[in-house]
LUMMILUM-664664 format. One record per residue (C-alpha): residue number from 1; residue in one letter; chain; x, y, z. Coordinates in steps of 0.5 Angstrom, whole numbers, padded with zeros to 4 digits. Example, Ala and Ser with C-alpha at 12.3 -4.5 7.8 and 13.67 -1.06 7.14 Angstrom:
BEGIN
+-----+---------+--------+-------+-------+-------+
| num | residuo | cadena |    px |    py |    pz |
+-----+---------+--------+-------+-------+-------+
|   1 |       a |      A |  0025 | -0009 |  0016 |
|   2 |       s |      A |  0027 | -0002 |  0014 |
+-----+---------+--------+-------+-------+-------+
This chain:
BEGIN
+-----+---------+--------+-------+-------+-------+
| num | residuo | cadena |    px |    py |    pz |
+-----+---------+--------+-------+-------+-------+
|   1 |       m |      A |  0000 |  0000 |  0000 |
|   2 |       k |      A |  0003 |  0007 | -0002 |
|   3 |       y |      A |  0001 |  0010 |  0005 |
|   4 |       i |      A |  0004 |  0007 |  0011 |
|   5 |       i |      A | -0001 |  0007 |  0017 |
|   6 |       l |      A |  0002 |  0010 |  0023 |
|   7 |       l |      A |  0002 |  0005 |  0029 |
|   8 |       l |      A | -0003 |  0007 |  0034 |
|   9 |       p |      A |  0001 |  0010 |  0040 |
|  10 |       i |      A |  0004 |  0015 |  0035 |
|  11 |       i |      A | -0003 |  0017 |  0032 |
|  12 |       m |      A | -0005 |  0018 |  0039 |
|  13 |       l |      A |  0001 |  0023 |  0041 |
|  14 |       l |      A |  0000 |  0027 |  0034 |
|  15 |       c |      A | -0007 |  0027 |  0034 |
|  16 |       a |      A | -0010 |  0026 |  0041 |
|  17 |       c |      A | -0014 |  0021 |  0037 |
|  18 |       d |      A | -0020 |  0025 |  0035 |
|  19 |       g |      A | -0017 |  0027 |  0028 |
|  20 |       f |      A | -0021 |  0032 |  0025 |
|  21 |       t |      A | -0028 |  0032 |  0028 |
|  22 |       t |      A | -0031 |  0038 |  0032 |
|  23 |       t |      A | -0031 |  0035 |  0039 |
|  24 |       n |      A | -0026 |  0038 |  0043 |
|  25 |       t |      A | -0021 |  0034 |  0047 |
|  26 |       k |      A | -0015 |  0038 |  0048 |
|  27 |       n |      A | -0014 |  0038 |  0056 |
|  28 |       p |      A | -0021 |  0036 |  0058 |
|  29 |       k |      A | -0023 |  0038 |  0065 |
|  30 |       p |      A | -0025 |  0032 |  0069 |
|  31 |       p |      A | -0033 |  0031 |  0070 |
|  32 |       t |      A | -0036 |  0032 |  0077 |
|  33 |       t |      A | -0042 |  0030 |  0080 |
|  34 |       k |      A | -0044 |  0037 |  0079 |
|  35 |       d |      A | -0044 |  0038 |  0072 |
|  36 |       p |      A | -0051 |  0037 |  0069 |
|  37 |       i |      A | -0048 |  0034 |  0063 |
|  38 |       t |      A | -0044 |  0028 |  0066 |
|  39 |       t |      A | -0050 |  0026 |  0071 |
|  40 |       e |      A | -0055 |  0025 |  0065 |
|  41 |       n |      A | -0058 |  0018 |  0066 |
|  42 |       i |      A | -0053 |  0017 |  0072 |
|  43 |       n |      A | -0058 |  0012 |  0075 |
|  44 |       n |      A | -0057 |  0008 |  0069 |
|  45 |       p |      A | -0052 |  0002 |  0070 |
|  46 |       v |      A | -0049 |  0003 |  0063 |
|  47 |       s |      A | -0049 |  0011 |  0063 |
|  48 |       k |      A | -0046 |  0010 |  0070 |
|  49 |       s |      A | -0040 |  0005 |  0068 |
|  50 |       l |      A | -0039 |  0010 |  0062 |
|  51 |       l |      A | -0038 |  0016 |  0066 |
|  52 |       q |      A | -0034 |  0013 |  0071 |
|  53 |       m |      A | -0029 |  0010 |  0065 |
|  54 |       r |      A | -0029 |  0017 |  0062 |
|  55 |       q |      A | -0027 |  0021 |  0069 |
|  56 |       k |      A | -0021 |  0016 |  0070 |
|  57 |       e |      A | -0019 |  0017 |  0063 |
|  58 |       q |      A | -0019 |  0024 |  0063 |
|  59 |       e |      A | -0016 |  0024 |  0070 |
|  60 |       l |      A | -0010 |  0020 |  0067 |
|  61 |       q |      A | -0010 |  0025 |  0061 |
|  62 |       t |      A | -0009 |  0030 |  0066 |
|  63 |       k |      A | -0003 |  0027 |  0069 |
|  64 |       i |      A |  0000 |  0026 |  0062 |
|  65 |       d |      A | -0001 |  0033 |  0060 |
|  66 |       e |      A |  0003 |  0035 |  0067 |
|  67 |       a |      A |  0008 |  0030 |  0066 |
|  68 |       s |      A |  0009 |  0033 |  0059 |
|  69 |       d |      A |  0010 |  0040 |  0061 |
|  70 |       l |      A |  0015 |  0038 |  0066 |
|  71 |       h |      A |  0020 |  0036 |  0060 |
|  72 |       g |      A |  0024 |  0032 |  0065 |
|  73 |       d |      A |  0022 |  0025 |  0067 |
|  74 |       e |      A |  0022 |  0021 |  0061 |
|  75 |       q |      A |  0021 |  0015 |  0065 |
|  76 |       a |      A |  0015 |  0017 |  0069 |
|  77 |       l |      A |  0012 |  0020 |  0062 |
|  78 |       f |      A |  0013 |  0013 |  0059 |
|  79 |       e |      A |  0010 |  0009 |  0065 |
|  80 |       l |      A |  0004 |  0014 |  0064 |
|  81 |       d |      A |  0003 |  0013 |  0057 |
|  82 |       e |      A |  0003 |  0005 |  0058 |
|  83 |       a |      A | -0002 |  0006 |  0064 |
|  84 |       q |      A | -0006 |  0009 |  0059 |
|  85 |       q |      A | -0006 |  0004 |  0053 |
|  86 |       k |      A | -0008 | -0001 |  0059 |
|  87 |       m |      A | -0013 |  0003 |  0061 |
|  88 |       r |      A | -0016 |  0004 |  0054 |
|  89 |       t |      A | -0015 | -0004 |  0052 |
|  90 |       q |      A | -0019 | -0005 |  0059 |
|  91 |       h |      A | -0025 |  0000 |  0057 |
|  92 |       l |      A | -0026 | -0003 |  0050 |
|  93 |       k |      A | -0027 | -0010 |  0053 |
|  94 |       e |      A | -0032 | -0007 |  0058 |
|  95 |       l |      A | -0035 | -0003 |  0052 |
|  96 |       e |      A | -0036 | -0009 |  0048 |
|  97 |       k |      A | -0039 | -0013 |  0053 |
|  98 |       i |      A | -0044 | -0007 |  0054 |
|  99 |       i |      A | -0046 | -0007 |  0046 |
| 100 |       a |      A | -0046 | -0014 |  0046 |
| 101 |       t |      A | -0052 | -0014 |  0052 |
| 102 |       n |      A | -0055 | -0007 |  0051 |
| 103 |       g |      A | -0054 | -0006 |  0043 |
| 104 |       w |      A | -0051 |  0001 |  0041 |
| 105 |       v |      A | -0050 |  0006 |  0047 |
| 106 |       s |      A | -0056 |  0011 |  0044 |
| 107 |       s |      A | -0055 |  0018 |  0046 |
| 108 |       k |      A | -0063 |  0018 |  0047 |
| 109 |       k |      A | -0063 |  0012 |  0052 |
| 110 |       y |      A | -0056 |  0013 |  0056 |
| 111 |       g |      A | -0055 |  0021 |  0055 |
| 112 |       k |      A | -0050 |  0025 |  0050 |
| 113 |       t |      A | -0044 |  0024 |  0055 |
| 114 |       a |      A | -0045 |  0017 |  0055 |
| 115 |       c |      A | -0045 |  0016 |  0048 |
| 116 |       a |      A | -0040 |  0021 |  0046 |
| 117 |       q |      A | -0035 |  0017 |  0051 |
| 118 |       a |      A | -0037 |  0010 |  0047 |
| 119 |       l |      A | -0035 |  0014 |  0041 |
| 120 |       s |      A | -0029 |  0016 |  0044 |
| 121 |       m |      A | -0027 |  0010 |  0046 |
| 122 |       l |      A | -0028 |  0007 |  0039 |
| 123 |       k |      A | -0023 |  0012 |  0036 |
| 124 |       y |      A | -0017 |  0008 |  0040 |
| 125 |       a |      A | -0020 |  0001 |  0038 |
| 126 |       p |      A | -0016 | -0003 |  0032 |
| 127 |       g |      A | -0019 | -0002 |  0025 |
| 128 |       e |      A | -0023 | -0009 |  0025 |
| 129 |       q |      A | -0026 | -0007 |  0032 |
| 130 |       v |      A | -0029 | -0001 |  0029 |
| 131 |       e |      A | -0031 | -0004 |  0022 |
| 132 |       s |      A | -0035 | -0010 |  0026 |
| 133 |       h |      A | -0039 | -0004 |  0029 |
| 134 |       l |      A | -0040 |  0000 |  0023 |
| 135 |       e |      A | -0047 | -0001 |  0021 |
| 136 |       k |      A | -0050 |  0000 |  0027 |
| 137 |       l |      A | -0046 |  0007 |  0028 |
| 138 |       l |      A | -0048 |  0009 |  0021 |
| 139 |       e |      A | -0055 |  0007 |  0023 |
| 140 |       a |      A | -0054 |  0011 |  0030 |
| 141 |       a |      A | -0052 |  0017 |  0026 |
| 142 |       k |      A | -0058 |  0017 |  0022 |
| 143 |       s |      A | -0063 |  0016 |  0027 |
| 144 |       g |      A | -0060 |  0022 |  0032 |
| 145 |       e |      A | -0057 |  0017 |  0037 |
| 146 |       a |      A | -0050 |  0018 |  0035 |
| 147 |       n |      A | -0046 |  0025 |  0033 |
| 148 |       p |      A | -0045 |  0024 |  0026 |
| 149 |       a |      A | -0038 |  0028 |  0026 |
| 150 |       d |      A | -0035 |  0022 |  0030 |
| 151 |       v |      A | -0038 |  0017 |  0026 |
| 152 |       a |      A | -0035 |  0020 |  0020 |
| 153 |       y |      A | -0029 |  0019 |  0023 |
| 154 |       l |      A | -0030 |  0012 |  0025 |
| 155 |       h |      A | -0033 |  0011 |  0018 |
| 156 |       d |      A | -0026 |  0013 |  0015 |
| 157 |       k |      A | -0022 |  0009 |  0020 |
| 158 |       a |      A | -0026 |  0003 |  0018 |
| 159 |       l |      A | -0025 |  0004 |  0011 |
| 160 |       m |      A | -0017 |  0005 |  0012 |
| 161 |       h |      A | -0017 | -0001 |  0015 |
| 162 |       q |      A | -0020 | -0005 |  0009 |
| 163 |       g |      A | -0015 | -0001 |  0005 |
| 164 |       k |      A | -0020 |  0003 |  0001 |
| 165 |       k |      A | -0020 |  0011 |  0000 |
| 166 |       q |      A | -0024 |  0015 |  0006 |
| 167 |       r |      A | -0030 |  0019 |  0005 |
| 168 |       y |      A | -0029 |  0025 |  0010 |
| 169 |       g |      A | -0021 |  0026 |  0010 |
| 170 |       t |      A | -0021 |  0025 |  0018 |
| 171 |       q |      A | -0015 |  0020 |  0017 |
| 172 |       i |      A | -0008 |  0022 |  0016 |
| 173 |       a |      A | -0002 |  0017 |  0015 |
| 174 |       f |      A |  0005 |  0017 |  0013 |
| 175 |       n |      A |  0007 |  0019 |  0006 |
| 176 |       p |      A |  0013 |  0016 |  0004 |
| 177 |       d |      A |  0014 |  0020 | -0003 |
| 178 |       k |      A |  0013 |  0026 |  0001 |
| 179 |       g |      A |  0017 |  0023 |  0007 |
| 180 |       m |      A |  0012 |  0026 |  0012 |
| 181 |       n |      A |  0005 |  0026 |  0015 |
| 182 |       d |      A | -0001 |  0027 |  0010 |
| 183 |       v |      A | -0008 |  0026 |  0009 |
| 184 |       y |      A | -0010 |  0019 |  0007 |
| 185 |       p |      A | -0013 |  0018 |  0000 |
| 186 |       i |      A | -0020 |  0021 | -0001 |
| 187 |       e |      A | -0025 |  0018 | -0005 |
| 188 |       d |      A | -0029 |  0023 | -0010 |
| 189 |       q |      A | -0024 |  0028 | -0007 |
| 190 |       a |      A | -0028 |  0034 | -0011 |
| 191 |       n |      A | -0034 |  0033 | -0006 |
| 192 |       v |      A | -0030 |  0032 |  0000 |
| 193 |       n |      A | -0032 |  0039 |  0004 |
| 194 |       k |      A | -0040 |  0038 |  0002 |
| 195 |       r |      A | -0040 |  0031 |  0005 |
| 196 |       r |      A | -0036 |  0034 |  0011 |
| 197 |       a |      A | -0041 |  0039 |  0012 |
| 198 |       q |      A | -0047 |  0034 |  0012 |
| 199 |       v |      A | -0044 |  0031 |  0018 |
| 200 |       g |      A | -0042 |  0038 |  0022 |
| 201 |       l |      A | -0034 |  0038 |  0020 |
| 202 |       e |      A | -0031 |  0044 |  0018 |
| 203 |       p |      A | -0027 |  0045 |  0011 |
| 204 |       i |      A | -0022 |  0040 |  0010 |
| 205 |       e |      A | -0017 |  0045 |  0009 |
| 206 |       v |      A | -0018 |  0049 |  0016 |
| 207 |       a |      A | -0018 |  0042 |  0019 |
| 208 |       l |      A | -0011 |  0040 |  0016 |
| 209 |       k |      A | -0008 |  0047 |  0017 |
| 210 |       k |      A | -0009 |  0046 |  0025 |
| 211 |       k |      A | -0005 |  0040 |  0024 |
| 212 |       g |      A |  0001 |  0043 |  0020 |
| 213 |       i |      A | -0001 |  0039 |  0013 |
| 214 |       k |      A | -0002 |  0043 |  0007 |
| 215 |       y |      A | -0008 |  0041 |  0003 |
+-----+---------+--------+-------+-------+-------+
């Protein structure tokens, strides 16, 4: 394949895993019990479990950000990154159990925050795992039970895993011809911004510029 798909740890360090979606993931503030958004449907076991995972992930990310700012203890940062990998792997296993038992984490049934957490977790999942849930994700986005922008990111990730061109331009990979990161090939490239607008994504030129990539 002309483009070499980056290893997951590198993607997480470079992209903060959210690609070019409209979701704000930069140094997210850990949710508190006073936050009305994160307490929606808190009495539901599924929602409660996902919100607890969300809080643990955000607290760990805060520690990683703080360690990165110190620019000194590389060993501590390595250990925190390793802990993050293990946590995400464990949380993905728990998410699989939730979906197998209850179906997709609908924002209408379990709350927008719980749904957003499930989508966020899948962004770090292997391509084959995302692909296995793609049909239900596309249906959820269509019925208003998942954020279309987040689902677009996952749709592109599944297509890239299949070796196909992406639809929305949310995925980047290493281009050996340029010797640098570049947007992964896009189908019907001339209309990519039209598709992005339909799911609530900003123009690809704007998104790529933020990542230091010229389109």
